[in-house]
C-alpha positions as CSV (number, residue, x, y, z in Angstrom):
1,M,0.5,-55.1,-1.4
2,K,4.0,-55.2,-2.8
3,V,5.2,-51.8,-3.9
4,S,8.4,-51.4,-6.0
5,P,11.0,-49.0,-4.6
6,A,10.7,-46.8,-7.8
7,A,6.9,-46.2,-7.1
8,L,7.3,-45.0,-3.5
9,P,8.4,-41.4,-4.3
10,Y,5.5,-41.0,-6.7
11,L,2.9,-42.3,-4.2
12,R,4.2,-39.8,-1.7
13,R,4.5,-37.0,-4.2
14,F,0.9,-37.2,-5.4
15,G,-0.6,-38.4,-2.1
16,V,-1.9,-41.7,-3.6
17,M,-2.7,-44.7,-1.4
18,P,-1.3,-47.9,-2.9
19,A,-4.6,-49.7,-2.3
20,H,-6.3,-47.4,-4.9
21,V,-3.9,-48.4,-7.7
22,K,-4.2,-51.7,-9.6
23,P,-0.7,-53.4,-9.7
24,T,0.4,-54.7,-13.1
25,G,4.1,-55.3,-12.3
26,P,5.8,-58.7,-12.1
27,R,4.6,-60.9,-9.3
28,G,1.8,-58.4,-8.4
29,Y,4.1,-55.5,-7.7
30,L,2.8,-51.9,-7.9
31,S,5.1,-50.2,-10.4
32,K,6.1,-46.6,-11.0
33,G,4.1,-46.9,-14.3
34,D,1.0,-48.0,-12.4
35,V,1.2,-45.0,-10.2
36,L,1.8,-42.6,-13.0
37,A,-1.1,-44.1,-15.1
38,Y,-3.4,-43.7,-12.0
39,V,-2.3,-40.1,-11.5
40,K,-3.0,-39.3,-15.2
41,K,-6.4,-41.1,-15.1
42,Q,-7.5,-39.4,-12.0
43,N,-6.1,-36.0,-13.2
44,L,-3.9,-35.6,-10.2
45,S,-0.9,-34.4,-12.1
46,Q,-1.6,-30.8,-11.0
47,I,-1.5,-31.9,-7.3
48,V,2.0,-32.2,-6.0
49,L,2.9,-32.2,-2.3
50,K,5.5,-29.5,-1.6
51,R,7.9,-31.9,0.2
52,P,7.6,-35.3,-1.4
53,D,10.5,-36.8,0.6
54,S,8.8,-36.5,4.0
55,D,5.5,-37.1,5.7
56,F,5.0,-33.4,6.1
57,I,2.0,-31.9,4.1
58,D,1.9,-28.2,3.7
59,I,-1.6,-27.0,4.6
60,S,-0.9,-23.3,4.6
61,E,-2.6,-22.7,1.3
62,L,-5.9,-24.4,2.3
63,K,-8.9,-22.3,3.0
64,K,-10.2,-22.0,6.5
65,E,-13.4,-23.8,5.5
66,Q,-11.4,-26.8,4.4
67,L,-9.9,-27.3,7.8
68,Q,-11.6,-28.7,10.8
69,V,-10.0,-27.0,13.8
70,K,-10.9,-28.0,17.3
71,A,-11.1,-25.2,19.8
72,E,-8.6,-25.6,22.6
73,P,-9.9,-25.3,26.2
74,A,-9.2,-22.1,28.0
75,P,-6.2,-22.2,30.2
76,V,-7.0,-22.8,33.9
77,K,-5.8,-19.9,36.1
78,A,-3.7,-20.9,39.1
79,E,-5.0,-19.7,42.4
80,A,-2.8,-17.3,44.3
81,A,-1.1,-18.7,47.4
82,S,-2.5,-17.2,50.6
């Protein structure tokens, strides 16, 4: 899918996958307006990633039940040299 440069920050900001938005721009491009219309339609305007210019997503405010945490194996103790 072709995505206009103006639409990229908004896709990141609201965590929207381009495949979920119908492109209406020239030559089939996904425009900034397409993304903003999708955000409004899906009521995502209240959801904003804290750092829109990076791939980092802050999960510090999520509840423990929302996270799937894998338990790490217990460390193996080294045997003492004889």
